[in-house]
C-alpha positions as CSV (number, residue, x, y, z in Angstrom):
1,X,8.9,21.6,-9.9
2,X,8.2,21.2,-13.6
3,X,4.6,20.6,-14.4
4,X,4.6,20.0,-18.1
5,X,3.6,16.6,-19.6
6,X,6.9,16.5,-21.3
7,X,9.0,15.8,-18.3
8,X,10.7,12.4,-18.7
9,X,10.0,9.6,-16.2
10,X,12.8,9.4,-13.7
11,X,13.3,8.7,-10.0
12,X,12.6,12.4,-9.1
13,X,9.2,12.4,-10.9
14,X,8.3,9.1,-9.3
15,X,9.4,10.3,-5.9
16,X,7.4,13.6,-6.3
17,X,4.3,11.6,-7.3
18,X,4.7,9.2,-4.4
19,X,5.1,12.2,-2.0
20,X,2.0,14.0,-3.4
21,X,-0.1,10.8,-3.2
22,X,1.2,10.2,0.3
23,X,0.2,13.7,1.3
24,X,-3.3,12.9,0.1
25,X,-3.4,9.6,1.9
26,X,-2.2,10.8,5.2
27,X,-5.2,12.8,6.2
28,X,-7.6,10.1,5.1
29,X,-5.8,7.6,7.3
30,X,-5.7,10.1,10.2
31,X,-9.5,10.5,10.0
32,X,-9.8,6.8,10.9
33,X,-6.8,6.7,13.2
34,X,-5.1,4.2,10.9
35,X,-1.4,4.1,10.4
36,X,0.1,3.6,7.0
37,X,1.3,0.1,8.1
38,X,-2.2,-0.8,9.3
39,X,-3.6,0.4,6.0
40,X,-1.3,-1.8,4.0
41,X,-2.3,-4.8,6.2
42,X,-6.0,-4.0,5.7
43,X,-5.5,-3.6,2.0
44,X,-3.7,-7.0,1.7
45,X,-6.3,-8.8,3.7
46,X,-9.4,-7.1,2.3
47,X,-10.5,-10.1,0.2
48,X,-11.3,-11.9,3.5
49,X,-9.1,-14.9,2.8
50,X,-7.1,-16.0,5.8
51,X,-3.4,-15.6,5.3
52,X,-0.4,-16.9,7.1
53,X,1.0,-14.3,9.5
54,X,4.6,-14.8,8.6
55,X,3.8,-14.8,4.8
56,X,1.8,-11.6,5.2
57,X,4.7,-9.9,7.1
58,X,7.2,-11.0,4.5
59,X,5.0,-9.9,1.6
60,X,4.6,-6.4,3.1
61,X,8.3,-6.1,4.0
62,X,9.3,-7.1,0.5
63,X,6.7,-4.9,-1.3
64,X,6.8,-1.8,0.9
65,X,10.3,-2.0,2.3
66,X,8.9,-1.6,5.8
67,X,10.6,-3.0,8.9
68,X,9.1,-6.5,9.9
69,X,8.6,-5.3,13.5
70,X,6.5,-2.4,12.3
71,X,4.3,-4.7,10.2
72,X,3.9,-7.2,13.0
73,X,3.0,-4.4,15.4
74,X,0.4,-3.1,12.9
75,X,-1.1,-6.6,12.7
76,X,-1.2,-6.8,16.5
77,X,-2.8,-3.4,16.8
78,X,-5.5,-4.2,14.3
79,X,-6.2,-7.5,16.1
80,X,-6.5,-5.7,19.4
81,X,-8.9,-3.2,17.8
82,X,-11.1,-6.1,16.5
83,X,-10.3,-5.4,12.8
84,X,-8.4,-8.7,12.4
85,X,-8.2,-12.1,13.9
86,X,-4.7,-13.4,14.4
87,X,-4.9,-17.0,15.6
88,X,-2.7,-20.0,15.1
89,X,-0.4,-18.1,12.8
90,X,-3.2,-17.0,10.5
91,X,-4.5,-13.5,10.0
92,X,-8.0,-12.7,8.7
93,X,-10.1,-9.5,8.4
94,X,-13.2,-9.4,10.6
95,X,-16.4,-7.7,9.6
96,X,-15.3,-4.6,11.5
97,X,-12.0,-4.7,9.6
98,X,-13.8,-5.1,6.3
99,X,-16.0,-2.1,7.2
100,X,-13.0,0.0,8.1
101,X,-11.3,-1.0,4.8
102,X,-14.4,-0.1,2.8
103,X,-14.7,3.3,4.5
104,X,-11.0,4.2,3.9
105,X,-11.1,2.9,0.3
106,X,-14.3,5.0,-0.4
107,X,-12.7,8.1,1.1
108,X,-9.5,7.6,-0.9
109,X,-11.6,7.3,-4.0
110,X,-13.4,10.5,-3.2
111,X,-10.1,12.4,-2.6
112,X,-8.4,11.0,-5.7
113,X,-11.3,10.9,-8.1
114,X,-9.9,13.1,-10.7
115,X,-6.2,12.2,-10.5
116,X,-6.3,9.2,-12.8
117,X,-8.6,10.6,-15.5
118,X,-6.5,9.5,-18.5
119,X,-7.1,7.2,-21.4
120,X,-7.0,3.6,-20.5
121,X,-4.1,2.9,-22.8
122,X,-2.0,5.6,-21.1
123,X,-2.8,4.2,-17.7
124,X,-1.9,0.7,-18.9
125,X,1.4,1.9,-20.3
126,X,2.3,3.8,-17.1
127,X,1.4,0.7,-15.1
128,X,3.6,-1.6,-17.2
129,X,6.5,0.9,-16.9
130,X,6.2,1.2,-13.1
131,X,5.9,-2.5,-12.6
132,X,9.0,-3.1,-14.7
133,X,11.0,-0.4,-12.8
134,X,9.9,-1.9,-9.5
135,X,10.9,-5.4,-10.7
136,X,14.3,-4.2,-11.8
137,X,14.9,-2.3,-8.6
138,X,13.9,-5.3,-6.5
139,X,16.2,-7.5,-8.6
140,X,19.1,-5.1,-8.1
141,X,18.4,-5.1,-4.3
142,X,18.3,-8.8,-4.2
143,X,21.5,-9.2,-6.1
144,X,23.2,-6.9,-3.6
145,X,21.8,-8.7,-0.6
146,X,19.3,-5.9,0.3
147,X,15.8,-6.7,1.1
């Protein structure tokens, strides 16, 4: 793997970055016995606002390309563990869920503290590029009937 700052942005670089960050995230989630799917649900409900179950599943399926059944199972598991309420088609984080989210988020921050130490304008540029690449990929998928 090339490690110079002169490597062009391409799918291989993005994939290697995603793999490296996933390798950092995995042990953090394992410490709290939280699956990746559960983590995504916690992150998307962390603001405490109740959300429609079907809309939450659809949002995660669309954004993370995860199977709907896996997302629904993660919601059910978190509800069974008392981290979420899932009543009348609405999902909301409980106090225990908020605490779990805060603990995981703090640990992620601790593990990744030096990774994003770049000038703000560089981070903003990378963010814009990645958001644009994601939007284009999603548009391509949608135009070809792929979710």
